[in-house]
PDB file of N, CA, C and O in Angstrom, chain B, residues numbered from 101:
ATOM      1  N   MET B 101     210.126  77.856  -1.445  1.00  0.00           N
ATOM      2  CA  MET B 101     208.707  78.007  -1.165  1.00  0.00           C
ATOM      3  C   MET B 101     208.371  77.453   0.202  1.00  0.00           C
ATOM      4  O   MET B 101     207.357  77.846   0.779  1.00  0.00           O
ATOM      5  N   GLU B 102     209.157  76.581   0.730  1.00  0.00           N
ATOM      6  CA  GLU B 102     208.898  76.009   2.027  1.00  0.00           C
ATOM      7  C   GLU B 102     208.932  77.065   3.129  1.00  0.00           C
ATOM      8  O   GLU B 102     208.292  76.892   4.166  1.00  0.00           O
ATOM      9  N   SER B 103     209.661  78.144   2.921  1.00  0.00           N
ATOM     10  CA  SER B 103     209.751  79.183   3.928  1.00  0.00           C
ATOM     11  C   SER B 103     208.420  79.907   4.169  1.00  0.00           C
ATOM     12  O   SER B 103     208.241  80.539   5.210  1.00  0.00           O
ATOM     13  N   ILE B 104     207.498  79.820   3.224  1.00  0.00           N
ATOM     14  CA  ILE B 104     206.181  80.406   3.395  1.00  0.00           C
ATOM     15  C   ILE B 104     205.439  79.774   4.547  1.00  0.00           C
ATOM     16  O   ILE B 104     204.581  80.414   5.155  1.00  0.00           O
ATOM     17  N   ASP B 105     205.753  78.520   4.862  1.00  0.00           N
ATOM     18  CA  ASP B 105     205.115  77.817   5.980  1.00  0.00           C
ATOM     19  C   ASP B 105     205.465  78.483   7.315  1.00  0.00           C
ATOM     20  O   ASP B 105     204.756  78.281   8.302  1.00  0.00           O
ATOM     21  N   GLN B 106     206.507  79.244   7.361  1.00  0.00           N
ATOM     22  CA  GLN B 106     206.990  79.840   8.591  1.00  0.00           C
ATOM     23  C   GLN B 106     206.478  81.247   8.818  1.00  0.00           C
ATOM     24  O   GLN B 106     206.732  81.834   9.870  1.00  0.00           O
ATOM     25  N   VAL B 107     205.769  81.794   7.859  1.00  0.00           N
ATOM     26  CA  VAL B 107     205.234  83.151   8.010  1.00  0.00           C
ATOM     27  C   VAL B 107     204.071  83.131   8.989  1.00  0.00           C
ATOM     28  O   VAL B 107     203.194  82.272   8.904  1.00  0.00           O
ATOM     29  N   SER B 108     204.066  84.061   9.901  1.00  0.00           N
ATOM     30  CA  SER B 108     202.981  84.101  10.882  1.00  0.00           C
ATOM     31  C   SER B 108     202.529  85.540  11.085  1.00  0.00           C
ATOM     32  O   SER B 108     203.165  86.490  10.628  1.00  0.00           O
ATOM     33  N   ILE B 109     201.437  85.663  11.770  1.00  0.00           N
ATOM     34  CA  ILE B 109     200.899  87.009  12.073  1.00  0.00           C
ATOM     35  C   ILE B 109     201.889  87.812  12.945  1.00  0.00           C
ATOM     36  O   ILE B 109     201.872  89.043  12.947  1.00  0.00           O
ATOM     37  N   ASN B 110     202.733  87.102  13.670  1.00  0.00           N
ATOM     38  CA  ASN B 110     203.726  87.777  14.502  1.00  0.00           C
ATOM     39  C   ASN B 110     204.750  88.544  13.708  1.00  0.00           C
ATOM     40  O   ASN B 110     205.428  89.431  14.229  1.00  0.00           O
ATOM     41  N   ASP B 111     204.859  88.190  12.420  1.00  0.00           N
ATOM     42  CA  ASP B 111     205.802  88.855  11.536  1.00  0.00           C
ATOM     43  C   ASP B 111     205.326  90.211  11.038  1.00  0.00           C
ATOM     44  O   ASP B 111     206.101  90.968  10.453  1.00  0.00           O
ATOM     45  N   LEU B 112     204.058  90.518  11.266  1.00  0.00           N
ATOM     46  CA  LEU B 112     203.480  91.777  10.822  1.00  0.00           C
ATOM     47  C   LEU B 112     203.409  92.767  11.975  1.00  0.00           C
ATOM     48  O   LEU B 112     203.054  92.405  13.097  1.00  0.00           O
ATOM     49  N   SER B 113     203.747  94.009  11.692  1.00  0.00           N
ATOM     50  CA  SER B 113     203.580  95.044  12.718  1.00  0.00           C
ATOM     51  C   SER B 113     202.100  95.444  12.797  1.00  0.00           C
ATOM     52  O   SER B 113     201.328  95.162  11.880  1.00  0.00           O
ATOM     53  N   LYS B 114     201.723  96.079  13.860  1.00  0.00           N
ATOM     54  CA  LYS B 114     200.337  96.536  13.996  1.00  0.00           C
ATOM     55  C   LYS B 114     199.974  97.488  12.880  1.00  0.00           C
ATOM     56  O   LYS B 114     198.858  97.445  12.363  1.00  0.00           O
ATOM     57  N   ARG B 115     200.891  98.335  12.510  1.00  0.00           N
ATOM     58  CA  ARG B 115     200.659  99.271  11.401  1.00  0.00           C
ATOM     59  C   ARG B 115     200.427  98.535  10.088  1.00  0.00           C
ATOM     60  O   ARG B 115     199.511  98.872   9.338  1.00  0.00           O
ATOM     61  N   ASP B 116     201.255  97.528   9.807  1.00  0.00           N
ATOM     62  CA  ASP B 116     201.092  96.763   8.575  1.00  0.00           C
ATOM     63  C   ASP B 116     199.790  95.994   8.571  1.00  0.00           C
ATOM     64  O   ASP B 116     199.143  95.884   7.530  1.00  0.00           O
ATOM     65  N   LEU B 117     199.401  95.470   9.689  1.00  0.00           N
ATOM     66  CA  LEU B 117     198.139  94.725   9.792  1.00  0.00           C
ATOM     67  C   LEU B 117     196.935  95.649   9.558  1.00  0.00           C
ATOM     68  O   LEU B 117     195.989  95.286   8.858  1.00  0.00           O
ATOM     69  N   LEU B 118     196.984  96.843  10.151  1.00  0.00           N
ATOM     70  CA  LEU B 118     195.920  97.836   9.941  1.00  0.00           C
ATOM     71  C   LEU B 118     195.901  98.250   8.475  1.00  0.00           C
ATOM     72  O   LEU B 118     194.825  98.371   7.889  1.00  0.00           O
ATOM     73  N   LEU B 119     197.051  98.465   7.880  1.00  0.00           N
ATOM     74  CA  LEU B 119     197.113  98.854   6.475  1.00  0.00           C
ATOM     75  C   LEU B 119     196.521  97.769   5.570  1.00  0.00           C
ATOM     76  O   LEU B 119     195.803  98.076   4.618  1.00  0.00           O
ATOM     77  N   LEU B 120     196.818  96.528   5.862  1.00  0.00           N
ATOM     78  CA  LEU B 120     196.284  95.420   5.095  1.00  0.00           C
ATOM     79  C   LEU B 120     194.753  95.356   5.194  1.00  0.00           C
ATOM     80  O   LEU B 120     194.066  95.192   4.185  1.00  0.00           O
ATOM     81  N   ILE B 121     194.239  95.484   6.393  1.00  0.00           N
ATOM     82  CA  ILE B 121     192.784  95.465   6.632  1.00  0.00           C
ATOM     83  C   ILE B 121     192.120  96.628   5.894  1.00  0.00           C
ATOM     84  O   ILE B 121     191.120  96.435   5.202  1.00  0.00           O
ATOM     85  N   LYS B 122     192.671  97.826   6.040  1.00  0.00           N
ATOM     86  CA  LYS B 122     192.083  98.995   5.408  1.00  0.00           C
ATOM     87  C   LYS B 122     192.174  98.912   3.887  1.00  0.00           C
ATOM     88  O   LYS B 122     191.270  99.367   3.187  1.00  0.00           O
ATOM     89  N   ALA B 123     193.273  98.328   3.366  1.00  0.00           N
ATOM     90  CA  ALA B 123     193.426  98.205   1.927  1.00  0.00           C
ATOM     91  C   ALA B 123     192.419  97.213   1.334  1.00  0.00           C
ATOM     92  O   ALA B 123     191.879  97.438   0.251  1.00  0.00           O
ATOM     93  N   LEU B 124     192.175  96.125   2.051  1.00  0.00           N
ATOM     94  CA  LEU B 124     191.163  95.176   1.572  1.00  0.00           C
ATOM     95  C   LEU B 124     189.785  95.828   1.584  1.00  0.00           C
ATOM     96  O   LEU B 124     188.998  95.637   0.657  1.00  0.00           O
ATOM     97  N   GLU B 125     189.491  96.593   2.627  1.00  0.00           N
ATOM     98  CA  GLU B 125     188.214  97.275   2.732  1.00  0.00           C
ATOM     99  C   GLU B 125     188.032  98.305   1.595  1.00  0.00           C
ATOM    100  O   GLU B 125     186.999  98.345   0.928  1.00  0.00           O
ATOM    101  N   PHE B 126     189.039  99.102   1.410  1.00  0.00           N
ATOM    102  CA  PHE B 126     189.019 100.124   0.361  1.00  0.00           C
ATOM    103  C   PHE B 126     188.861  99.497  -1.025  1.00  0.00           C
ATOM    104  O   PHE B 126     188.057  99.958  -1.836  1.00  0.00           O
ATOM    105  N   THR B 127     189.627  98.454  -1.284  1.00  0.00           N
ATOM    106  CA  THR B 127     189.586  97.812  -2.587  1.00  0.00           C
ATOM    107  C   THR B 127     188.205  97.163  -2.815  1.00  0.00           C
ATOM    108  O   THR B 127     187.644  97.259  -3.906  1.00  0.00           O
ATOM    109  N   GLY B 128     187.685  96.523  -1.807  1.00  0.00           N
ATOM    110  CA  GLY B 128     186.357  95.909  -1.930  1.00  0.00           C
ATOM    111  C   GLY B 128     185.269  96.944  -2.215  1.00  0.00           C
ATOM    112  O   GLY B 128     184.400  96.731  -3.060  1.00  0.00           O
ATOM    113  N   GLU B 129     185.328  98.046  -1.510  1.00  0.00           N
ATOM    114  CA  GLU B 129     184.322  99.101  -1.710  1.00  0.00           C
ATOM    115  C   GLU B 129     184.432  99.749  -3.071  1.00  0.00           C
ATOM    116  O   GLU B 129     183.419 100.109  -3.671  1.00  0.00           O
ATOM    117  N   ASN B 130     185.649  99.902  -3.570  1.00  0.00           N
ATOM    118  CA  ASN B 130     185.845 100.628  -4.844  1.00  0.00           C
ATOM    119  C   ASN B 130     185.764  99.732  -6.071  1.00  0.00           C
ATOM    120  O   ASN B 130     185.542 100.219  -7.180  1.00  0.00           O
ATOM    121  N   THR B 131     185.938  98.439  -5.886  1.00  0.00           N
ATOM    122  CA  THR B 131     185.838  97.518  -7.061  1.00  0.00           C
ATOM    123  C   THR B 131     184.535  96.786  -7.064  1.00  0.00           C
ATOM    124  O   THR B 131     184.168  96.173  -8.066  1.00  0.00           O
ATOM    125  N   LYS B 132     183.812  96.836  -5.946  1.00  0.00           N
ATOM    126  CA  LYS B 132     182.556  96.110  -5.763  1.00  0.00           C
ATOM    127  C   LYS B 132     182.737  94.601  -5.866  1.00  0.00           C
ATOM    128  O   LYS B 132     181.794  93.876  -6.180  1.00  0.00           O
ATOM    129  N   LEU B 133     183.973  94.126  -5.594  1.00  0.00           N
ATOM    130  CA  LEU B 133     184.238  92.690  -5.607  1.00  0.00           C
ATOM    131  C   LEU B 133     184.135  92.190  -4.163  1.00  0.00           C
ATOM    132  O   LEU B 133     184.900  92.609  -3.294  1.00  0.00           O
ATOM    133  N   ASP B 134     183.202  91.310  -3.927  1.00  0.00           N
ATOM    134  CA  ASP B 134     182.946  90.803  -2.596  1.00  0.00           C
ATOM    135  C   ASP B 134     184.117  90.040  -2.012  1.00  0.00           C
ATOM    136  O   ASP B 134     184.249  89.962  -0.791  1.00  0.00           O
ATOM    137  N   GLU B 135     184.977  89.472  -2.859  1.00  0.00           N
ATOM    138  CA  GLU B 135     186.109  88.672  -2.372  1.00  0.00           C
ATOM    139  C   GLU B 135     187.012  89.493  -1.466  1.00  0.00           C
ATOM    140  O   GLU B 135     187.544  88.958  -0.493  1.00  0.00           O
ATOM    141  N   PHE B 136     187.201  90.768  -1.752  1.00  0.00           N
ATOM    142  CA  PHE B 136     188.062  91.592  -0.888  1.00  0.00           C
ATOM    143  C   PHE B 136     187.445  91.853   0.458  1.00  0.00           C
ATOM    144  O   PHE B 136     188.120  91.775   1.485  1.00  0.00           O
ATOM    145  N   ILE B 137     186.169  92.162   0.463  1.00  0.00           N
ATOM    146  CA  ILE B 137     185.445  92.415   1.708  1.00  0.00           C
ATOM    147  C   ILE B 137     185.376  91.108   2.521  1.00  0.00           C
ATOM    148  O   ILE B 137     185.564  91.124   3.738  1.00  0.00           O
ATOM    149  N   ASN B 138     185.110  89.998   1.855  1.00  0.00           N
ATOM    150  CA  ASN B 138     185.026  88.716   2.567  1.00  0.00           C
ATOM    151  C   ASN B 138     186.374  88.333   3.189  1.00  0.00           C
ATOM    152  O   ASN B 138     186.420  87.820   4.307  1.00  0.00           O
ATOM    153  N   LEU B 139     187.462  88.582   2.467  1.00  0.00           N
ATOM    154  CA  LEU B 139     188.783  88.275   2.987  1.00  0.00           C
ATOM    155  C   LEU B 139     189.074  89.143   4.181  1.00  0.00           C
ATOM    156  O   LEU B 139     189.553  88.644   5.199  1.00  0.00           O
ATOM    157  N   LYS B 140     188.801  90.422   4.092  1.00  0.00           N
ATOM    158  CA  LYS B 140     188.982  91.334   5.220  1.00  0.00           C
ATOM    159  C   LYS B 140     188.176  90.881   6.418  1.00  0.00           C
ATOM    160  O   LYS B 140     188.694  90.824   7.534  1.00  0.00           O
ATOM    161  N   ASN B 141     186.903  90.555   6.195  1.00  0.00           N
ATOM    162  CA  ASN B 141     186.028  90.119   7.281  1.00  0.00           C
ATOM    163  C   ASN B 141     186.534  88.839   7.912  1.00  0.00           C
ATOM    164  O   ASN B 141     186.511  88.706   9.135  1.00  0.00           O
ATOM    165  N   ASN B 142     186.990  87.897   7.107  1.00  0.00           N
ATOM    166  CA  ASN B 142     187.492  86.638   7.649  1.00  0.00           C
ATOM    167  C   ASN B 142     188.753  86.837   8.461  1.00  0.00           C
ATOM    168  O   ASN B 142     188.906  86.224   9.517  1.00  0.00           O
ATOM    169  N   ILE B 143     189.658  87.679   7.995  1.00  0.00           N
ATOM    170  CA  ILE B 143     190.895  87.958   8.749  1.00  0.00           C
ATOM    171  C   ILE B 143     190.552  88.627  10.077  1.00  0.00           C
ATOM    172  O   ILE B 143     191.053  88.220  11.125  1.00  0.00           O
ATOM    173  N   VAL B 144     189.706  89.642  10.038  1.00  0.00           N
ATOM    174  CA  VAL B 144     189.342  90.348  11.286  1.00  0.00           C
ATOM    175  C   VAL B 144     188.597  89.424  12.219  1.00  0.00           C
ATOM    176  O   VAL B 144     188.848  89.442  13.424  1.00  0.00           O
ATOM    177  N   LYS B 145     187.703  88.628  11.712  1.00  0.00           N
ATOM    178  CA  LYS B 145     186.948  87.678  12.541  1.00  0.00           C
ATOM    179  C   LYS B 145     187.883  86.724  13.261  1.00  0.00           C
ATOM    180  O   LYS B 145     187.721  86.503  14.461  1.00  0.00           O
ATOM    181  N   GLU B 146     188.854  86.156  12.569  1.00  0.00           N
ATOM    182  CA  GLU B 146     189.795  85.236  13.183  1.00  0.00           C
ATOM    183  C   GLU B 146     190.664  85.945  14.227  1.00  0.00           C
ATOM    184  O   GLU B 146     190.904  85.398  15.303  1.00  0.00           O
ATOM    185  N   LEU B 147     191.130  87.146  13.921  1.00  0.00           N
ATOM    186  CA  LEU B 147     191.956  87.881  14.850  1.00  0.00           C
ATOM    187  C   LEU B 147     191.164  88.297  16.097  1.00  0.00           C
ATOM    188  O   LEU B 147     191.697  88.289  17.206  1.00  0.00           O
ATOM    189  N   CYS B 148     189.911  88.654  15.910  1.00  0.00           N
ATOM    190  CA  CYS B 148     189.046  88.973  17.074  1.00  0.00           C
ATOM    191  C   CYS B 148     188.816  87.744  17.934  1.00  0.00           C
ATOM    192  O   CYS B 148     188.801  87.838  19.161  1.00  0.00           O
ATOM    193  N   PHE B 149     188.636  86.594  17.303  1.00  0.00           N
ATOM    194  CA  PHE B 149     188.480  85.364  18.054  1.00  0.00           C
ATOM    195  C   PHE B 149     189.714  85.075  18.885  1.00  0.00           C
ATOM    196  O   PHE B 149     189.616  84.729  20.063  1.00  0.00           O
ATOM    197  N   LEU B 150     190.890  85.218  18.260  1.00  0.00           N
ATOM    198  CA  LEU B 150     192.144  84.937  18.952  1.00  0.00           C
ATOM    199  C   LEU B 150     192.436  85.888  20.082  1.00  0.00           C
ATOM    200  O   LEU B 150     193.031  85.511  21.092  1.00  0.00           O
ATOM    201  N   THR B 151     192.007  87.148  19.904  1.00  0.00           N
ATOM    202  CA  THR B 151     192.271  88.173  20.922  1.00  0.00           C
ATOM    203  C   THR B 151     191.099  88.398  21.872  1.00  0.00           C
ATOM    204  O   THR B 151     191.188  89.195  22.806  1.00  0.00           O
ATOM    205  N   GLU B 152     190.014  87.695  21.624  1.00  0.00           N
ATOM    206  CA  GLU B 152     188.793  87.798  22.461  1.00  0.00           C
ATOM    207  C   GLU B 152     188.327  89.247  22.537  1.00  0.00           C
ATOM    208  O   GLU B 152     188.075  89.775  23.620  1.00  0.00           O
ATOM    209  N   THR B 153     188.216  89.885  21.371  1.00  0.00           N
ATOM    210  CA  THR B 153     187.745  91.256  21.288  1.00  0.00           C
ATOM    211  C   THR B 153     186.683  91.350  20.208  1.00  0.00           C
ATOM    212  O   THR B 153     186.502  90.436  19.404  1.00  0.00           O
ATOM    213  N   THR B 154     185.973  92.501  20.212  1.00  0.00           N
ATOM    214  CA  THR B 154     185.057  92.762  19.120  1.00  0.00           C
ATOM    215  C   THR B 154     185.844  93.381  17.956  1.00  0.00           C
ATOM    216  O   THR B 154     186.996  93.782  18.120  1.00  0.00           O
ATOM    217  N   GLU B 155     185.211  93.451  16.791  1.00  0.00           N
ATOM    218  CA  GLU B 155     185.875  94.050  15.669  1.00  0.00           C
ATOM    219  C   GLU B 155     186.217  95.514  15.949  1.00  0.00           C
ATOM    220  O   GLU B 155     187.315  95.971  15.630  1.00  0.00           O
ATOM    221  N   GLN B 156     185.281  96.243  16.542  1.00  0.00           N
ATOM    222  CA  GLN B 156     185.516  97.650  16.886  1.00  0.00           C
ATOM    223  C   GLN B 156     186.681  97.820  17.850  1.00  0.00           C
ATOM    224  O   GLN B 156     187.507  98.715  17.671  1.00  0.00           O
ATOM    225  N   GLU B 157     186.755  96.977  18.864  1.00  0.00           N
ATOM    226  CA  GLU B 157     187.834  97.043  19.844  1.00  0.00           C
ATOM    227  C   GLU B 157     189.162  96.768  19.155  1.00  0.00           C
ATOM    228  O   GLU B 157     190.148  97.470  19.378  1.00  0.00           O
ATOM    229  N   PHE B 158     189.176  95.741  18.319  1.00  0.00           N
ATOM    230  CA  PHE B 158     190.409  95.346  17.648  1.00  0.00           C
ATOM    231  C   PHE B 158     190.932  96.453  16.719  1.00  0.00           C
ATOM    232  O   PHE B 158     192.106  96.820  16.765  1.00  0.00           O
ATOM    233  N   ILE B 159     190.037  96.969  15.881  1.00  0.00           N
ATOM    234  CA  ILE B 159     190.444  98.032  14.923  1.00  0.00           C
ATOM    235  C   ILE B 159     190.874  99.260  15.691  1.00  0.00           C
ATOM    236  O   ILE B 159     191.866  99.894  15.333  1.00  0.00           O
ATOM    237  N   SER B 160     190.144  99.612  16.747  1.00  0.00           N
ATOM    238  CA  SER B 160     190.514 100.784  17.545  1.00  0.00           C
ATOM    239  C   SER B 160     191.912 100.619  18.160  1.00  0.00           C
ATOM    240  O   SER B 160     192.716 101.551  18.183  1.00  0.00           O
ATOM    241  N   TYR B 161     192.168  99.414  18.652  1.00  0.00           N
ATOM    242  CA  TYR B 161     193.485  99.124  19.224  1.00  0.00           C
ATOM    243  C   TYR B 161     194.586  99.301  18.182  1.00  0.00           C
ATOM    244  O   TYR B 161     195.619  99.908  18.464  1.00  0.00           O
ATOM    245  N   LEU B 162     194.364  98.770  16.973  1.00  0.00           N
ATOM    246  CA  LEU B 162     195.361  98.915  15.938  1.00  0.00           C
ATOM    247  C   LEU B 162     195.563 100.386  15.552  1.00  0.00           C
ATOM    248  O   LEU B 162     196.694 100.825  15.342  1.00  0.00           O
ATOM    249  N   GLU B 163     194.487 101.128  15.461  1.00  0.00           N
ATOM    250  CA  GLU B 163     194.570 102.528  15.108  1.00  0.00           C
ATOM    251  C   GLU B 163     195.313 103.353  16.160  1.00  0.00           C
ATOM    252  O   GLU B 163     196.071 104.260  15.818  1.00  0.00           O
ATOM    253  N   LYS B 164     195.098 103.038  17.433  1.00  0.00           N
ATOM    254  CA  LYS B 164     195.738 103.778  18.507  1.00  0.00           C
ATOM    255  C   LYS B 164     197.217 103.398  18.707  1.00  0.00           C
ATOM    256  O   LYS B 164     198.016 104.197  19.196  1.00  0.00           O
ATOM    257  N   ASN B 165     197.554 102.176  18.321  1.00  0.00           N
ATOM    258  CA  ASN B 165     198.876 101.656  18.600  1.00  0.00           C
ATOM    259  C   ASN B 165     199.740 101.450  17.353  1.00  0.00           C
ATOM    260  O   ASN B 165     200.742 100.736  17.398  1.00  0.00           O
ATOM    261  N   SER B 166     199.353 102.073  16.251  1.00  0.00           N
ATOM    262  CA  SER B 166     200.126 101.927  15.023  1.00  0.00           C
ATOM    263  C   SER B 166     201.029 103.114  14.798  1.00  0.00           C
ATOM    264  O   SER B 166     201.756 103.158  13.805  1.00  0.00           O
TER     265      SER B 166
END
């Protein structure tokens, strides 16, 4: 279980990251459970902060480069 400490965002491809974000969004919309939308929003917010981009710019980048 200690190896989980070594997992980072660098281990995910752009395609996998986009798939994860879209899956959380889809699941949240279809189950009406806010936890999925909140998790998606928190992940995107942090990634946008780290990359100094807007959500739209970040998602567009992933879509174009996946």
